[in-house]
C-alpha positions as CSV (number, residue, x, y, z in Angstrom):
1,M,0.0,0.0,0.0
2,T,1.3,3.5,-0.9
3,L,1.1,6.4,1.5
4,Q,-0.8,8.2,-1.3
5,R,-3.5,5.4,-1.5
6,W,-3.8,5.3,2.3
7,C,-4.1,9.1,2.7
8,S,-6.6,9.3,-0.2
9,A,-8.8,6.6,1.3
10,Q,-8.8,8.3,4.7
11,S,-9.8,11.7,3.2
12,K,-12.9,10.0,1.5
13,K,-14.4,8.3,4.6
14,G,-18.1,8.8,5.0
15,H,-19.6,11.2,7.5
16,S,-21.3,8.6,9.6
17,E,-18.1,6.5,10.0
18,S,-16.1,9.7,10.7
19,A,-18.6,10.6,13.5
20,K,-18.2,7.2,15.1
21,R,-14.4,7.5,15.0
22,R,-14.6,11.0,16.4
23,Q,-16.5,9.7,19.4
24,R,-14.0,7.0,20.0
25,T,-11.2,9.6,19.6
26,L,-12.7,11.9,22.1
27,A,-13.1,9.1,24.6
28,R,-9.5,8.1,24.1
29,A,-8.3,11.7,24.4
30,H,-10.3,12.0,27.6
31,D,-8.8,8.8,29.0
32,N,-5.2,9.8,28.1
33,R,-5.4,13.4,29.2
34,G,-7.5,12.9,32.3
35,T,-9.1,16.3,32.0
36,T,-12.7,17.4,31.5
37,V,-14.4,20.7,31.0
38,T,-17.4,21.7,33.2
39,T,-19.9,24.2,31.8
40,P,-22.0,26.4,34.0
41,D,-24.9,23.9,33.7
42,S,-22.6,21.2,35.2
43,T,-22.4,19.3,31.9
44,V,-19.1,17.5,31.6
45,Q,-17.5,17.8,28.2
46,P,-14.6,15.8,26.8
47,A,-11.3,17.4,26.5
48,P,-10.5,19.0,23.0
49,V,-9.1,16.6,20.4
50,R,-5.3,17.0,20.0
51,E,-4.0,17.3,16.4
52,V,-0.5,17.2,14.8
53,L,0.6,18.2,11.3
54,L,3.0,15.8,9.7
55,V,5.5,17.1,7.2
56,A,7.6,14.4,5.6
57,H,10.2,14.1,2.9
58,P,8.4,12.4,0.1
59,G,11.5,11.1,-1.6
60,R,12.7,8.9,1.2
61,P,12.4,5.2,0.5
62,D,11.1,4.4,4.0
63,I,8.8,7.4,4.4
64,A,5.5,5.5,3.9
65,E,6.4,2.9,6.6
66,T,7.6,5.6,9.0
67,A,4.4,7.7,8.5
68,L,2.3,4.6,9.2
69,R,4.2,4.1,12.5
70,V,3.4,7.7,13.4
71,A,-0.3,7.3,12.6
72,K,-0.5,4.1,14.6
73,V,0.9,5.6,17.8
74,F,-1.0,8.9,17.5
75,G,-4.2,7.1,16.5
76,E,-4.1,4.9,19.6
77,A,-3.6,7.9,21.7
78,G,-6.6,9.8,20.2
79,I,-4.4,12.4,18.4
80,R,-5.6,13.3,15.0
81,L,-3.1,13.6,12.1
82,R,-2.9,16.1,9.2
83,V,-0.8,15.7,6.1
84,L,0.0,18.0,3.2
85,V,-1.7,17.3,-0.1
86,D,1.4,17.8,-2.2
87,E,3.3,15.3,-0.1
88,V,0.4,12.8,-0.5
89,H,0.4,13.0,-4.2
90,S,4.2,12.9,-4.6
91,T,4.7,9.9,-2.5
92,H,4.6,6.6,-4.4
93,T,6.8,4.5,-2.2
94,E,5.5,1.0,-1.2
95,A,5.4,0.5,2.6
96,S,7.4,-2.7,2.4
97,G,7.6,-4.7,5.6
98,V,4.4,-3.3,7.1
99,R,2.2,-6.1,8.3
100,E,-1.4,-6.2,6.9
101,A,-2.8,-6.1,10.4
102,E,-0.9,-2.8,11.0
103,V,-2.2,-1.3,7.8
104,A,-5.7,-2.3,8.7
105,L,-5.3,-0.7,12.1
106,V,-4.0,2.5,10.6
107,E,-6.9,2.7,8.3
108,E,-9.2,3.1,11.3
109,F,-7.6,6.5,12.2
110,E,-8.8,9.9,11.1
111,L,-6.7,11.9,8.7
112,Q,-7.1,15.4,7.3
113,V,-5.4,16.4,4.1
114,V,-4.6,20.1,3.8
115,E,-2.9,22.4,1.4
116,F,0.6,23.9,2.1
117,G,0.1,27.4,3.3
118,P,-0.2,29.7,6.4
119,D,-3.3,28.0,7.6
120,A,-2.1,24.4,7.3
121,A,-1.1,24.0,10.9
122,L,-3.8,26.3,12.5
123,G,-5.3,24.5,15.5
124,C,-2.5,21.9,15.8
125,E,-0.5,21.3,18.9
126,L,2.8,21.0,16.9
127,V,4.3,20.2,13.5
128,L,6.1,16.8,13.3
129,V,8.9,16.6,10.8
130,L,10.1,13.3,9.2
131,G,13.2,14.1,7.1
132,G,16.4,16.1,7.1
133,D,17.2,19.8,7.6
134,G,15.5,20.9,4.4
135,T,12.2,19.3,5.4
136,F,12.6,20.9,8.8
137,L,12.9,24.3,7.3
138,R,9.8,23.7,5.2
139,A,7.9,22.7,8.3
140,A,9.2,25.7,10.2
141,E,7.3,28.0,7.8
142,L,4.0,26.4,8.7
143,A,4.8,26.2,12.5
144,R,5.7,29.9,12.5
145,A,2.5,30.9,10.7
146,A,0.5,29.1,13.3
147,S,2.7,30.1,16.2
148,I,3.2,26.5,17.3
149,A,6.2,24.3,18.0
150,V,8.1,22.1,15.6
151,L,9.7,18.7,16.3
152,G,12.2,17.1,13.9
153,I,12.8,13.4,13.5
154,N,15.9,12.9,11.4
155,L,15.7,10.6,8.4
156,G,18.5,12.3,6.6
157,R,22.3,12.2,6.7
158,I,23.2,14.9,9.3
159,G,19.9,16.4,10.4
160,F,21.4,19.0,12.7
161,L,18.0,20.6,13.2
162,A,16.3,17.4,14.3
163,E,15.7,16.6,17.9
164,A,15.7,12.8,17.6
165,E,16.8,10.1,15.2
166,V,14.4,7.7,13.5
167,D,15.7,4.8,15.6
168,H,14.1,6.5,18.6
169,L,10.9,7.4,16.8
170,E,8.5,5.6,19.2
171,D,10.2,7.1,22.3
172,A,9.8,10.6,20.8
173,L,6.2,10.0,19.9
174,A,5.5,8.7,23.4
175,R,6.9,11.9,24.8
176,V,4.6,13.9,22.6
177,V,1.6,11.8,23.6
178,S,2.3,12.3,27.3
179,G,3.1,16.0,26.9
180,D,6.6,15.4,28.3
181,Y,8.5,17.9,26.3
182,R,9.6,21.5,26.6
183,I,9.6,24.3,24.1
184,E,12.6,26.5,23.4
185,N,12.5,29.7,21.4
186,R,15.1,30.0,18.6
187,M,15.7,33.5,17.2
188,T,15.0,34.3,13.6
189,L,15.9,37.2,11.3
190,D,13.6,39.8,9.7
191,I,14.9,41.0,6.3
192,N,13.9,44.1,4.4
193,I,15.0,45.1,0.9
194,R,15.2,48.9,0.6
195,V,15.6,51.0,-2.5
196,G,15.9,54.6,-1.7
197,D,13.5,55.3,1.1
198,Q,11.1,52.5,0.1
199,V,11.0,49.0,1.5
200,V,10.2,46.9,-1.6
201,E,10.3,43.4,-0.2
202,R,10.3,41.7,3.1
203,G,11.3,38.2,4.3
204,W,12.4,36.2,7.3
205,A,14.9,33.3,8.0
206,L,15.6,30.8,10.7
207,N,19.1,29.8,9.5
208,E,20.4,32.6,7.3
209,A,19.9,35.2,4.7
210,S,22.3,34.6,1.8
211,I,23.1,37.6,-0.4
212,E,24.4,36.4,-3.7
213,N,25.5,37.9,-7.0
214,G,22.5,37.5,-9.3
215,S,24.5,37.5,-12.6
216,R,27.3,35.2,-11.5
217,L,29.6,37.4,-13.5
218,G,32.4,39.3,-11.8
219,V,32.1,40.1,-8.1
220,L,29.4,41.7,-6.0
221,E,30.6,45.1,-4.7
222,V,29.1,45.7,-1.2
223,V,29.5,48.0,1.9
224,L,28.8,46.4,5.2
225,E,27.1,48.4,7.9
226,V,26.6,47.6,11.6
227,D,24.4,49.7,13.8
228,D,24.2,52.5,11.3
229,R,28.0,52.7,10.9
230,P,30.1,51.6,7.9
231,V,32.5,48.7,8.7
232,S,34.1,47.6,5.4
233,A,33.7,47.7,1.6
234,F,34.7,44.8,-0.5
235,G,34.0,42.7,-3.6
236,C,32.7,39.2,-2.9
237,D,30.6,36.3,-4.1
238,G,28.1,37.2,-1.4
239,V,27.4,37.8,2.3
240,L,25.7,35.5,4.7
241,I,23.8,36.8,7.7
242,S,23.0,34.0,10.1
243,T,21.5,33.1,13.4
244,P,23.2,30.8,15.9
245,T,20.9,28.0,14.7
246,G,22.2,28.6,11.1
247,S,25.9,28.7,12.2
248,T,26.1,25.0,11.6
249,A,24.6,25.3,8.1
250,Y,25.7,27.4,5.1
251,A,27.6,29.9,7.3
252,F,29.7,27.0,8.7
253,S,30.6,25.9,5.1
254,A,31.6,29.5,4.3
255,G,34.1,29.6,7.2
256,G,31.9,31.1,9.9
257,P,32.1,30.2,13.6
258,V,29.9,27.6,15.3
259,V,27.8,29.4,17.8
260,W,26.0,27.6,20.6
261,P,22.2,28.0,20.2
262,E,21.8,29.2,23.7
263,L,23.8,32.3,22.7
264,E,21.7,34.9,20.9
265,A,23.7,36.7,18.2
266,I,23.7,37.8,14.6
267,L,26.6,36.4,12.4
268,V,28.0,38.2,9.3
269,V,30.1,35.9,7.1
270,P,31.5,37.3,3.8
271,S,31.8,34.6,1.0
272,N,35.0,34.6,-1.0
273,A,35.7,38.3,-0.3
274,H,38.4,40.1,-2.2
275,A,39.7,42.1,0.8
276,L,42.3,42.2,3.5
277,F,39.6,42.6,6.2
278,A,36.6,40.5,5.5
279,R,36.4,38.2,8.5
280,P,33.3,36.7,10.0
281,L,31.7,38.9,12.6
282,V,29.6,38.0,15.6
283,T,27.4,40.9,16.6
284,S,24.7,41.6,19.2
285,P,21.3,40.0,18.7
286,N,20.0,43.6,18.8
287,S,22.3,44.9,16.1
288,F,21.1,46.4,12.9
289,I,22.9,44.9,10.0
290,A,22.8,46.3,6.5
291,V,24.6,45.4,3.2
292,E,24.5,48.0,0.4
293,T,25.3,47.2,-3.2
294,D,27.0,49.3,-5.8
295,A,24.5,51.3,-8.0
296,G,26.6,50.6,-11.0
297,G,27.1,46.9,-10.2
298,H,25.1,43.7,-10.5
299,E,21.6,42.9,-9.3
300,A,21.7,40.4,-6.3
301,L,19.4,37.8,-4.9
302,V,18.7,37.2,-1.2
303,F,17.9,33.5,-0.3
304,C,16.1,33.0,3.0
305,D,16.9,29.5,4.3
306,G,17.4,28.5,0.7
307,R,13.6,28.5,0.3
308,R,12.3,32.0,-0.2
309,T,14.0,34.4,-2.6
310,L,14.1,38.2,-2.5
311,T,15.4,40.4,-5.4
312,L,18.0,43.1,-4.5
313,P,18.3,45.7,-7.3
314,A,21.7,47.3,-8.0
315,G,22.1,50.2,-5.6
316,G,19.7,48.7,-3.1
317,R,20.3,47.5,0.5
318,V,19.5,44.6,2.6
319,E,18.5,45.4,6.2
320,V,18.5,42.6,8.8
321,I,17.4,42.6,12.4
322,R,16.4,40.1,15.0
323,G,13.1,38.5,14.0
324,A,9.9,39.5,15.8
325,E,8.6,35.9,15.7
326,P,10.9,33.2,17.0
327,I,10.6,29.5,16.1
328,K,9.2,27.4,18.9
329,W,11.5,24.3,19.1
330,V,10.4,21.1,20.8
331,R,13.2,19.8,23.1
332,L,13.1,16.2,24.4
333,D,16.4,16.0,26.2
334,S,19.1,18.2,27.6
335,A,22.1,16.7,25.9
336,P,25.0,19.2,25.7
337,F,25.3,20.9,22.3
338,A,29.0,19.8,22.2
339,D,27.8,16.2,22.2
340,R,25.4,16.8,19.4
341,M,28.1,18.6,17.3
342,V,30.6,15.7,17.9
343,T,27.9,13.2,16.8
344,K,26.6,15.0,13.8
345,F,30.0,16.0,12.4
346,A,31.7,12.7,13.5
347,L,34.4,14.8,15.2
348,P,37.5,12.9,16.6
349,I,37.7,13.0,20.4
350,K,40.3,10.3,20.9
351,G,42.7,11.2,23.7
352,W,40.2,13.3,25.7
353,R,40.6,12.8,29.5
354,G,38.3,15.4,31.0
355,R,38.6,17.1,34.3
356,A,39.6,15.2,37.4
357,R,36.6,14.9,39.6
């Protein structure tokens, strides 16, 4: 059975069958949550149904089976599941190895298919991500629009943004079911494109805003400004403006420092700059960063998390400040960031002795 066929079947269930399942779901939610709502006339009402939006990488060979595992756990706990319609129709992977009994059990659970957009996650408790960092960034757009948290389960190679590996999927889902998790705010960036005294485009980023030469010919001539003061002018391939969360992504590859996510800051990393002084900078999280381009030079593009693109005309400027809306990040453990970094990058630590206790 494909995930597409399963999702399509769920979205076409009859109203009477859906009503019966909804009653069972409400009863399970009441049993699991242990809470009731009492109205002024003393009528006891079941607790609201919990709902989670699933965002998955459709190209993964094991995504259908993994999604069925999620549906099984959440369905038994009375948690409804939403999926994105574009992921349903682009997933054609057979769920090999899934027992028929499990498939039959999953088909009893409710499923809502929704369009990708700002309303996709409205009313949900959180967004659950199955995939790598790219899938996480896609899900973060939906979580931010609904002002809810996002939880990443890594199915990719590195998955630095994920909170858990797929080998521990059931443990992570159990924590969600029981509500045994905490939420951490991760800072974002708000980005304006200004031409003269007019803001012509706006954007935001969780990882970074990457300013790049639009023509790919020659160099991009820029002037860097920090807190309304000029810092340096140079030619370059581009400039990265990053959050601490993004310091292990594109900024890391461009030679920027790794910044612990608990530290709030804005990083500025020139890319292949032709200058004696074009070093990465770590500025205050409240700094005002601007990059101006030469009016006689090239048009540039600003890539926000590699997903959203803004156009920077020649002679325009990019203005970046701390984002007004942070990303709510689900945390399941308190493992030190150093341990995560060593694991994700496979760093050598042979010879370490540590402090004498």
